[in-house]
C-alpha positions as CSV (number, residue, x, y, z in Angstrom):
1,M,0.0,0.0,0.0
2,K,1.4,3.4,-1.0
3,L,1.2,6.3,1.4
4,T,-0.3,8.9,-0.9
5,P,-1.4,12.3,0.4
6,V,-5.0,11.4,0.0
7,F,-4.6,8.3,2.1
8,I,-2.7,10.2,4.8
9,K,-5.3,13.0,4.7
10,R,-8.1,10.4,5.3
11,C,-6.3,8.7,8.1
12,H,-5.8,12.0,10.0
13,L,-9.4,13.0,9.4
14,V,-10.6,9.6,10.8
15,A,-8.3,9.9,13.8
16,A,-9.5,13.4,14.6
17,V,-13.2,12.3,14.4
18,M,-12.4,9.4,16.6
19,W,-10.8,11.6,19.2
20,V,-13.8,14.0,19.1
21,G,-16.0,10.9,19.7
22,L,-13.8,9.8,22.7
23,A,-14.2,13.3,24.3
24,I,-17.8,12.6,25.3
25,P,-17.2,9.4,27.3
26,S,-14.1,10.9,28.9
27,L,-16.2,13.8,30.2
28,I,-19.1,11.6,31.3
29,W,-17.3,8.6,33.0
30,W,-14.0,10.1,33.9
31,K,-15.2,13.4,35.3
32,D,-13.9,12.6,38.8
33,S,-10.4,12.0,37.6
34,V,-7.9,14.6,36.5
35,L,-10.3,16.4,34.1
36,W,-7.9,19.1,33.0
37,V,-5.3,16.6,31.9
38,I,-8.0,14.6,30.0
39,L,-9.2,17.8,28.2
40,I,-5.7,18.9,27.3
41,S,-4.8,15.5,26.0
42,I,-7.9,15.3,23.9
43,Y,-7.3,18.8,22.6
44,A,-3.7,17.9,21.7
45,N,-4.8,14.8,19.8
46,I,-7.5,16.6,17.9
47,V,-5.3,19.5,16.9
48,G,-2.4,17.3,16.0
49,H,-4.5,15.2,13.7
50,L,-6.2,18.2,12.1
51,S,-2.7,19.7,11.5
52,G,-1.7,16.5,9.8
53,Y,-4.9,16.6,7.8
54,S,-4.1,20.1,6.7
55,A,-0.5,19.3,5.8
56,A,-1.7,16.3,3.8
57,R,-4.1,18.5,1.9
58,A,-1.3,21.0,1.1
59,D,0.9,18.1,0.0
60,Q,-1.9,16.8,-2.2
61,A,-2.4,20.3,-3.8
62,A,1.3,20.6,-4.4
63,E,1.4,17.2,-6.1
64,E,-1.6,18.0,-8.3
65,S,-0.1,21.4,-9.2
66,E,3.1,19.7,-10.1
67,D,1.3,17.1,-12.2
68,S,-0.6,19.8,-14.1
69,T,2.5,21.9,-14.9
70,S,4.5,19.0,-16.1
71,K,2.0,18.1,-18.8
């Protein structure tokens, strides 16, 4: 399997959505634990994956631009 920008973009988007989904149970069932650390960790995961998604989109756009100029 080749790691294309489209594949990487989709992986990051799926991971970000997964972390958003995990935010709800963490707030409901783990509210008596160290809530601040949970929130910061979830935030860091979401932002990290969305940053990766954005970078993959930029990589894809650059690759498409390169393909169109070489023809």
